[in-house]
C-alpha positions as CSV (number, residue, x, y, z in Angstrom):
1,M,156.4,128.6,12.1
2,T,153.8,130.2,15.3
3,S,150.4,129.9,14.7
4,P,148.2,133.1,14.2
5,I,146.6,132.4,17.1
6,S,149.8,132.2,19.5
7,S,150.4,135.7,18.5
8,Y,147.4,137.1,20.4
9,I,147.8,134.9,23.6
10,M,150.2,136.2,26.5
11,Y,151.9,133.1,27.6
12,V,155.0,131.8,28.8
13,K,155.8,128.4,29.1
14,V,158.0,127.0,31.8
15,G,159.0,123.3,33.0
16,P,160.7,122.2,36.3
17,K,163.7,120.3,34.7
18,K,167.2,121.8,33.1
19,D,168.2,121.7,29.5
20,P,171.3,119.7,28.5
21,Q,173.7,123.1,29.2
22,G,172.0,123.2,32.8
23,Y,169.8,126.4,32.3
24,Y,166.4,126.4,33.4
25,V,164.2,127.8,30.3
26,A,161.1,129.7,29.7
27,V,159.5,130.4,26.3
28,T,157.4,133.2,25.6
29,T,156.2,135.0,22.7
30,R,158.2,138.2,21.1
31,D,155.6,140.3,22.0
32,V,155.4,139.3,25.9
33,F,159.2,139.3,25.9
34,E,159.5,143.0,24.4
35,R,156.3,144.2,26.6
36,Y,157.6,142.9,30.0
37,V,161.0,141.5,29.9
38,R,163.7,143.2,27.7
39,D,164.3,146.3,30.1
40,R,163.7,144.4,33.5
41,F,165.5,141.5,33.3
42,A,168.9,141.6,31.9
43,P,171.9,139.8,31.1
44,P,174.1,138.6,33.0
45,N,171.2,136.3,34.9
46,I,169.8,135.6,31.9
47,V,170.8,134.2,28.2
48,I,168.1,135.2,25.5
49,E,167.7,133.5,22.4
50,E,164.8,134.7,19.6
51,V,163.3,132.3,17.3
52,G,160.8,132.6,15.4
53,G,157.8,134.2,16.7
54,E,159.1,132.6,20.3
55,V,161.7,133.9,22.8
56,F,163.3,131.2,24.7
57,I,165.0,133.0,28.2
58,K,167.5,130.8,29.8
59,S,168.9,131.0,33.4
60,K,171.2,128.7,35.5
61,S,169.5,130.3,38.5
62,R,165.9,129.1,39.4
63,S,165.2,131.8,41.7
64,V,165.8,134.4,39.0
65,L,163.2,132.3,36.4
66,K,160.7,132.0,39.2
67,K,160.9,135.5,40.0
68,L,160.5,136.4,36.3
69,I,157.3,133.7,36.1
70,K,156.1,135.3,39.3
71,F,156.5,139.1,37.7
72,L,154.9,137.9,34.4
73,A,151.8,136.3,36.5
74,S,151.0,139.6,38.2
75,K,151.1,141.5,34.7
76,G,148.4,139.2,33.6
77,V,150.5,136.6,31.2
78,T,149.3,133.1,31.6
79,V,151.4,130.8,32.7
80,I,151.9,127.1,31.5
81,G,153.6,124.6,33.6
82,S,155.4,125.4,37.1
83,I,159.3,125.4,37.5
């Protein structure tokens, strides 16, 4: 379960390494996903997994995820980590 404070903070967490299936992963809140990502970044370039209050955004392409991160940063979303 996510903490109540995390639902008010707009953030995206990223890491430089791939997961075991070969995807680069970004984790964000459902609010950020609904507001900025859902209509602009769509499959087949990304895989979306919603778990609780967080959304995992996965891509085999590092450049696709970098574009997403840059876009979110330009909208004022706090980026935690780097890719």
